[in-house]
C-alpha positions as CSV (number, residue, x, y, z in Angstrom):
1,M,-14.9,33.3,12.4
2,R,-11.7,31.7,11.2
3,E,-12.3,32.9,7.7
4,A,-13.2,36.4,8.8
5,I,-9.9,36.7,10.7
6,K,-7.9,35.4,7.8
7,E,-9.7,37.9,5.5
8,I,-8.8,40.8,7.8
9,Y,-5.1,39.8,7.5
10,E,-5.5,39.6,3.7
11,F,-7.3,43.0,3.5
12,V,-4.5,44.8,5.4
13,D,-1.6,42.9,3.9
14,G,1.2,45.3,3.1
15,M,-0.4,48.2,5.0
16,D,1.3,50.0,7.8
17,R,-0.4,51.9,10.6
18,A,-0.5,55.2,8.7
19,A,-2.0,53.6,5.6
20,F,-4.7,51.8,7.6
21,L,-5.6,54.9,9.6
22,A,-6.3,56.6,6.3
23,T,-8.6,53.9,5.0
24,P,-11.9,55.6,6.0
25,R,-10.9,58.5,3.8
26,D,-8.6,56.9,1.1
27,D,-9.6,53.3,0.9
28,R,-13.1,52.8,2.0
29,K,-13.4,49.4,0.4
30,T,-10.7,48.0,2.7
31,F,-12.1,49.8,5.7
32,R,-15.6,48.5,5.1
33,A,-14.3,45.0,4.4
34,V,-12.3,45.0,7.6
35,S,-15.4,46.3,9.5
36,A,-17.6,43.7,8.0
37,S,-15.2,41.0,9.0
38,F,-15.2,42.2,12.6
39,I,-19.0,42.1,12.5
40,V,-18.8,38.4,11.4
41,I,-16.3,37.7,14.2
42,G,-18.5,39.3,16.8
43,E,-21.7,37.5,15.6
44,S,-19.8,34.2,15.6
45,A,-18.6,34.8,19.1
46,K,-22.2,35.5,20.2
47,A,-23.3,32.2,18.7
48,L,-20.7,29.9,20.2
49,P,-21.9,27.4,22.7
50,E,-21.2,28.1,26.3
51,D,-19.2,25.0,26.9
52,L,-16.7,26.2,24.3
53,T,-16.5,29.7,25.7
54,S,-16.2,28.5,29.3
55,R,-13.4,26.1,28.2
56,R,-11.5,29.1,26.9
57,P,-11.8,31.8,29.5
58,E,-8.6,33.5,28.3
59,V,-10.5,34.7,25.3
60,P,-12.5,37.9,26.0
61,W,-15.7,36.6,24.3
62,R,-17.9,39.4,25.6
63,A,-15.4,42.0,24.5
64,I,-15.3,40.5,21.0
65,A,-19.1,40.6,20.8
66,G,-19.1,44.1,22.2
67,F,-16.6,45.2,19.6
68,R,-19.0,43.9,17.0
69,D,-21.8,46.0,18.5
70,R,-19.7,49.1,18.4
71,V,-18.9,48.6,14.8
72,V,-22.6,48.1,13.9
73,H,-24.1,50.8,16.1
74,E,-21.4,53.4,16.0
75,Y,-20.2,52.9,12.5
76,F,-19.5,56.5,11.8
77,R,-17.6,56.9,15.0
78,I,-15.4,53.8,14.8
79,D,-12.0,54.4,16.4
80,V,-9.8,53.3,13.5
81,E,-6.7,53.3,15.8
82,T,-8.4,50.7,18.0
83,V,-9.2,48.6,15.0
84,W,-5.6,48.7,13.9
85,E,-4.3,47.9,17.4
86,T,-6.6,44.9,17.5
87,I,-5.2,43.7,14.3
88,E,-1.6,44.3,15.2
89,N,-1.3,43.6,18.9
90,G,-1.7,39.8,18.6
91,E,-5.3,39.6,19.8
92,L,-6.7,38.5,16.5
93,Q,-3.8,36.0,16.0
94,H,-4.5,34.6,19.4
95,L,-8.2,34.2,18.6
96,L,-7.3,32.5,15.4
97,D,-4.9,30.1,17.2
98,V,-7.7,29.3,19.7
99,I,-10.2,28.6,17.0
100,E,-7.7,26.4,15.1
101,E,-7.1,24.4,18.4
102,E,-10.8,24.0,19.0
103,I,-11.4,22.8,15.4
104,Q,-8.7,20.2,16.0
105,I,-10.3,19.1,19.2
106,L,-13.8,18.8,17.6
107,A,-12.3,16.9,14.7
108,S,-10.6,14.5,17.0
109,E,-13.8,13.9,19.0
110,A,-16.0,13.4,15.9
111,P,-17.0,9.8,15.3
112,H,-15.1,8.2,12.4
């Protein structure tokens, strides 16, 4: 999940809204790469243990998994604007921050 989020930021680095909204037509590789990364994020969210997801109720885990389902099952009708907003509005960064925090917690709890 962490790597998929970082990859999304790499894929869209240097793009503005207009450039990203044109990716389904003008830059299919980027659009497909971003879409695939969102699928990985959603699959990962579905696989997280309940103790972790319940510990972080501020993260919309079901919505993340649901977004993955929309990307997979409605691929030809993906709302590119929604994808861009998700990237730009801080939701992905917040998720990355939460994941980084949880990794630190797990690392500190691991037997040495």
